[in-house]
PLY file of the C-alpha trace (Angstrom):
ply
format ascii 1.0
element vertex 295
property float x
property float y
property float z
element edge 294
property int vertex1
property int vertex2
end_header
8.41 -4.57 17.98
8.27 -4.24 14.24
6.22 -1.18 12.91
6.16 0.60 10.07
7.47 3.83 10.01
7.96 6.46 7.28
7.25 6.17 3.64
5.88 2.61 2.32
4.33 2.85 -1.45
2.00 0.46 -2.13
3.82 -0.85 -5.04
2.56 -1.23 -8.71
3.21 -4.73 -10.59
4.41 -4.15 -14.19
2.57 -5.86 -17.02
3.74 -6.17 -20.64
1.41 -5.35 -23.50
0.36 -8.76 -23.27
-0.93 -9.10 -19.79
2.19 -11.00 -18.62
4.02 -10.30 -15.43
7.50 -7.92 -16.61
10.03 -8.82 -14.40
12.61 -6.75 -15.96
10.69 -3.91 -15.01
9.36 -4.91 -11.95
13.70 -5.18 -11.11
13.82 -1.49 -12.14
11.02 0.07 -10.18
12.50 -1.90 -7.02
15.62 -0.69 -7.62
13.94 3.01 -7.96
11.93 3.01 -4.58
14.35 0.96 -2.32
17.13 3.94 -1.85
13.86 6.35 -1.84
11.48 5.21 0.79
11.26 3.05 3.87
9.32 -0.01 3.06
7.28 -1.41 0.29
3.89 -3.15 0.45
3.67 -4.89 -2.48
0.57 -7.02 -4.67
-2.11 -4.24 -2.56
-4.68 -2.70 -4.96
-2.16 -0.48 -6.57
-0.24 -3.85 -7.05
-3.59 -5.64 -8.71
-2.58 -8.70 -6.52
-6.54 -9.80 -6.83
-5.96 -9.22 -10.45
-2.90 -12.16 -10.29
-2.91 -15.61 -9.78
-1.35 -17.11 -6.78
1.71 -18.23 -8.07
2.41 -14.34 -10.15
2.02 -13.14 -6.54
4.65 -15.56 -5.15
6.68 -14.34 -8.29
6.13 -10.81 -7.25
6.88 -11.49 -4.10
10.11 -13.50 -4.41
11.53 -10.67 -7.25
11.25 -7.97 -4.93
12.55 -9.72 -1.67
15.57 -10.16 -3.80
16.15 -7.12 -5.13
15.41 -5.36 -2.04
17.56 -7.24 -0.42
17.31 -6.69 3.02
17.60 -2.81 2.74
14.00 -1.63 3.23
11.15 -3.49 5.08
8.74 -5.92 2.43
4.92 -6.00 3.76
3.50 -8.42 1.21
-0.45 -8.03 0.73
-1.78 -12.00 1.31
-5.72 -11.20 0.95
-8.15 -13.15 -0.94
-11.45 -13.83 -1.36
-10.77 -17.05 0.40
-8.73 -18.62 3.50
-7.11 -21.44 1.78
-5.20 -19.04 -0.82
-4.61 -16.58 1.70
-2.70 -18.81 3.96
-0.71 -20.06 1.55
0.34 -16.78 0.11
0.66 -15.57 4.23
3.24 -18.59 4.58
4.88 -17.96 1.51
5.98 -14.28 2.60
7.30 -15.61 5.47
9.53 -18.19 4.07
10.87 -16.15 1.21
12.10 -12.94 4.19
9.12 -10.10 4.12
8.73 -8.24 6.79
5.31 -8.66 7.18
2.06 -9.84 5.61
-1.13 -7.74 5.14
-4.86 -9.01 4.19
-8.17 -6.81 3.14
-10.91 -8.38 4.44
-12.07 -11.76 1.99
-13.99 -9.66 -0.59
-17.07 -10.17 -3.04
-18.99 -12.09 -0.45
-19.79 -9.75 2.73
-18.47 -11.45 5.69
-19.86 -11.14 9.29
-17.62 -10.95 12.37
-17.14 -15.10 13.02
-16.15 -15.20 9.18
-13.92 -12.32 9.55
-12.12 -13.76 13.25
-11.69 -17.32 11.04
-10.28 -15.26 8.19
-7.44 -13.54 10.27
-7.26 -16.50 12.96
-5.76 -18.88 9.50
-3.63 -16.40 8.94
-2.23 -15.88 12.44
-2.25 -19.33 12.80
-0.32 -20.06 9.53
3.19 -18.12 10.72
5.51 -17.92 13.25
4.97 -16.42 17.06
5.33 -12.80 16.48
5.54 -12.68 12.73
3.29 -9.43 12.07
0.04 -9.45 10.44
-2.02 -6.64 9.65
-6.03 -6.08 8.76
-6.03 -4.10 5.38
-9.13 -1.84 6.15
-10.42 -0.64 3.47
-14.42 -0.58 2.56
-14.59 0.21 -0.72
-12.64 -2.63 -2.01
-13.75 -5.50 0.27
-17.32 -3.92 0.17
-17.87 -3.85 3.77
-16.52 -2.59 6.83
-14.79 -3.86 9.97
-16.79 -2.77 12.93
-14.53 -1.63 15.82
-15.69 -4.46 18.49
-14.33 -6.80 15.79
-11.04 -4.91 14.96
-10.31 -5.02 19.19
-11.32 -8.83 19.17
-8.80 -9.21 16.25
-6.16 -7.21 18.40
-6.80 -9.61 21.30
-6.12 -12.67 18.99
-3.24 -11.56 18.00
-3.17 -9.27 15.09
-0.41 -7.09 14.77
-1.86 -3.58 13.35
-4.19 -1.83 10.77
-3.48 -0.53 7.29
-6.58 2.54 7.34
-7.75 2.85 4.11
-11.55 4.22 5.07
-10.00 8.00 3.76
-12.08 9.07 7.21
-9.93 10.84 10.03
-12.13 10.57 12.28
-12.07 6.67 11.67
-8.25 7.03 12.24
-8.46 9.02 15.08
-10.43 6.32 16.67
-7.93 3.68 16.04
-5.07 6.00 17.35
-6.92 6.54 20.46
-8.63 3.31 21.03
-6.11 0.46 19.40
-2.89 2.04 18.84
-0.23 1.39 22.19
3.15 -0.20 21.85
2.29 -3.62 20.79
-0.54 -2.68 17.80
0.64 -0.29 14.85
-1.76 2.18 13.10
-0.48 2.99 9.72
-2.30 5.62 6.93
-3.27 4.45 3.86
-2.94 7.18 1.83
-0.69 10.37 1.23
-3.86 12.62 1.24
-4.23 12.71 5.22
-0.89 12.68 6.44
-0.58 15.76 7.79
-3.97 15.45 10.07
-2.50 11.64 10.49
0.38 12.80 11.85
-0.91 15.21 14.17
-2.32 12.15 15.94
0.73 10.11 16.18
0.89 8.59 12.86
4.37 7.27 11.93
4.02 5.70 8.60
1.95 6.05 5.54
1.41 4.15 2.16
1.11 6.81 -0.47
0.14 5.31 -4.10
1.81 8.57 -5.24
5.00 7.16 -3.58
5.47 4.91 -6.83
6.42 7.84 -8.68
7.57 10.47 -6.86
8.71 8.98 -3.50
10.63 12.58 -3.27
7.75 14.74 -2.39
6.65 12.04 -0.09
9.46 11.77 1.74
10.01 15.23 1.92
6.34 16.00 3.42
6.91 12.42 5.84
10.29 14.92 6.97
8.36 17.62 8.04
5.73 15.64 9.27
7.87 13.67 11.79
10.07 16.89 12.69
6.42 18.49 13.59
7.20 21.31 11.50
3.56 21.54 10.82
3.78 24.86 8.88
6.15 23.55 6.39
4.34 20.53 6.19
0.88 22.03 5.66
2.21 23.47 2.40
3.36 20.26 1.16
0.38 18.52 1.81
-1.17 20.99 -0.48
0.96 19.93 -3.36
0.76 16.70 -2.70
-3.01 16.43 -2.70
-2.89 18.75 -6.03
-0.52 16.07 -7.34
-3.25 13.19 -6.19
-6.11 15.82 -8.32
-3.73 15.29 -11.63
-3.57 11.55 -11.23
-7.64 11.29 -11.72
-6.84 12.80 -15.40
-5.90 9.36 -16.51
-9.43 7.89 -15.20
-7.77 6.42 -11.54
-4.98 6.82 -9.78
-3.79 3.80 -10.54
-3.33 4.62 -14.27
-2.07 7.73 -13.49
1.09 5.94 -11.65
2.26 3.93 -15.03
1.81 6.60 -16.99
3.86 8.98 -14.37
6.40 6.00 -14.11
6.43 6.46 -18.08
6.88 10.49 -17.92
9.88 10.29 -15.55
11.69 7.36 -17.75
11.68 5.31 -15.02
10.24 2.37 -16.41
7.30 2.04 -19.69
4.70 -0.98 -18.22
1.04 -2.19 -18.61
-1.55 -2.51 -16.10
-3.44 -5.77 -16.50
-6.45 -5.74 -18.43
-9.41 -5.16 -18.07
-7.78 -1.60 -17.11
-7.14 0.40 -20.14
-3.56 1.89 -20.27
-3.75 6.09 -20.23
-3.96 7.44 -23.61
-1.56 10.04 -25.37
-4.15 12.70 -24.21
-3.81 11.74 -20.45
-0.34 11.50 -20.41
0.39 14.77 -22.14
-2.16 16.26 -19.82
0.02 14.77 -16.64
2.79 15.75 -18.39
2.03 19.44 -18.38
0.64 19.77 -15.01
3.99 17.76 -13.43
5.59 20.72 -15.48
4.31 23.27 -13.93
3.81 22.12 -9.99
7.76 21.79 -10.52
7.62 17.96 -10.30
9.56 17.09 -13.68
0 1
1 2
2 3
3 4
4 5
5 6
6 7
7 8
8 9
9 10
10 11
11 12
12 13
13 14
14 15
15 16
16 17
17 18
18 19
19 20
20 21
21 22
22 23
23 24
24 25
25 26
26 27
27 28
28 29
29 30
30 31
31 32
32 33
33 34
34 35
35 36
36 37
37 38
38 39
39 40
40 41
41 42
42 43
43 44
44 45
45 46
46 47
47 48
48 49
49 50
50 51
51 52
52 53
53 54
54 55
55 56
56 57
57 58
58 59
59 60
60 61
61 62
62 63
63 64
64 65
65 66
66 67
67 68
68 69
69 70
70 71
71 72
72 73
73 74
74 75
75 76
76 77
77 78
78 79
79 80
80 81
81 82
82 83
83 84
84 85
85 86
86 87
87 88
88 89
89 90
90 91
91 92
92 93
93 94
94 95
95 96
96 97
97 98
98 99
99 100
100 101
101 102
102 103
103 104
104 105
105 106
106 107
107 108
108 109
109 110
110 111
111 112
112 113
113 114
114 115
115 116
116 117
117 118
118 119
119 120
120 121
121 122
122 123
123 124
124 125
125 126
126 127
127 128
128 129
129 130
130 131
131 132
132 133
133 134
134 135
135 136
136 137
137 138
138 139
139 140
140 141
141 142
142 143
143 144
144 145
145 146
146 147
147 148
148 149
149 150
150 151
151 152
152 153
153 154
154 155
155 156
156 157
157 158
158 159
159 160
160 161
161 162
162 163
163 164
164 165
165 166
166 167
167 168
168 169
169 170
170 171
171 172
172 173
173 174
174 175
175 176
176 177
177 178
178 179
179 180
180 181
181 182
182 183
183 184
184 185
185 186
186 187
187 188
188 189
189 190
190 191
191 192
192 193
193 194
194 195
195 196
196 197
197 198
198 199
199 200
200 201
201 202
202 203
203 204
204 205
205 206
206 207
207 208
208 209
209 210
210 211
211 212
212 213
213 214
214 215
215 216
216 217
217 218
218 219
219 220
220 221
221 222
222 223
223 224
224 225
225 226
226 227
227 228
228 229
229 230
230 231
231 232
232 233
233 234
234 235
235 236
236 237
237 238
238 239
239 240
240 241
241 242
242 243
243 244
244 245
245 246
246 247
247 248
248 249
249 250
250 251
251 252
252 253
253 254
254 255
255 256
256 257
257 258
258 259
259 260
260 261
261 262
262 263
263 264
264 265
265 266
266 267
267 268
268 269
269 270
270 271
271 272
272 273
273 274
274 275
275 276
276 277
277 278
278 279
279 280
280 281
281 282
282 283
283 284
284 285
285 286
286 287
287 288
288 289
289 290
290 291
291 292
292 293
293 294
């Protein structure tokens, strides 16, 4: 059975100054990451998926699959506000060679259980049996939480797993206790709680920081997977301090663009209305990264 393992960054999508997809820098970023991480999660929150058209998301998926060339698994976030576009993106992800698809609950409107069963059921029906479909549970971005009883019904329906981005370790622990088994995968949707999640049996996390600093995320993963909790605790504290630095740019997504530029990996822009980190903010981020020995 397919399961996510290791460090699986939610990859950002590079844009140019005019707000168009920057394919050259997308290829550079995928090339940089594919040798340093264990998978890629594309077109999600960090990847600005909801800010792109269906065709743009398909292009990002195609380029990523081509550059990765089977080296690591790719999960395409295909969630939208509606079933029609989500099904279209999910079928495309399967057709071009992604290893799985995931979707946040349809956002803007607050949906009940019947709507969620319809939404995720349409994804399952759209692909071949066995193609993994994950629930991306992010109540902050969807605008509502998915109750545990609904999660159990989604599992019974054929959902393959959950990317838990609730930032609630008790919720994660409940998922591991009541949902996780050999046929249902639970991945942590942040680097901030890897140590705690690993102690509960987690084997994969999806770190925004991993876009720009995959090395320390990989170090923390290896320490955790070897159950070296003393070492992992020390690295977790450094990672969480690095997360604090990300807020120097007003949002963690914007900080990643800045960090990638500071490291000389790519120079790209977020999509408007996001405003790139200022020179002052970049200098503050660079200073703290130097102080922590990360660059």
